[in-house]
N, C-alpha and C positions, 0 to 999 in steps of 0.2 A: 653645693656642699650642704649636707643636712646637719642638724644639731647633733645627731648621733655620732657623726664623724669627729666633732669637737669634744664630746663628752669625756673621753679618756684623757686627752692631754690637759684639759682644764682641771679634772679631779686630781691629776698628778701634780699640777702646779699648786693647787690649793693646799697641799700638804706642807708647803713652805712659804707661801705668799698669798696676798690678796689678788683676786682676779676680777677685772671689770669686763662685762660683756656689753658690747656696743654694736649697733648696726641699724639698718633702715627699718622703718615701720613694717610690721607684719612679717618679719624675718624669722621669728621663732625664739627671740631672746628670752621672753618670760617662760616659755615652755622648757627651754634648755635650763634656765636658772632654777626653776622649781623641780625639775628632774634631778638636778645635781643636789639641791638642798635636801631632798628626801634621803640621800645617801649619808648625810652627816647628822650627828646627834644635835649639834648646835649650829645654827646658821641664821644669818640676817639677810633680808632682801630689801634693797633700796631702789626706788624708781626715781629717775631724774624728772619724770613728769609730775610727781607728787611734790608740791611746794614744801611740805614739812621735811620730806626726805632730802630734797635739794639743799635745804639749810644744814641738815646733818652732814651731808657729803661735803659741802663747802667748808664746814668747821671741823671736819674729821671727827664727828661725834658718834663713833660706833664703839661697841664693847671691845675692850683690850684683850679679853680672854679669847682663846681659840674658838 
């Protein structure tokens, strides 16, 4: 399955909820996330591999606005 297959269902879900993208290394998660982010005026990208992002995720410290 390519990221292009998941693009439409994820963008549809993002209209009403937060979406997490997970998978094995080198599967195209970042490529998919950045392709989706371009289609939205406001978006935030958090990486579990980044220690500062990991703290934000654990504490749910993301913007409350859409």
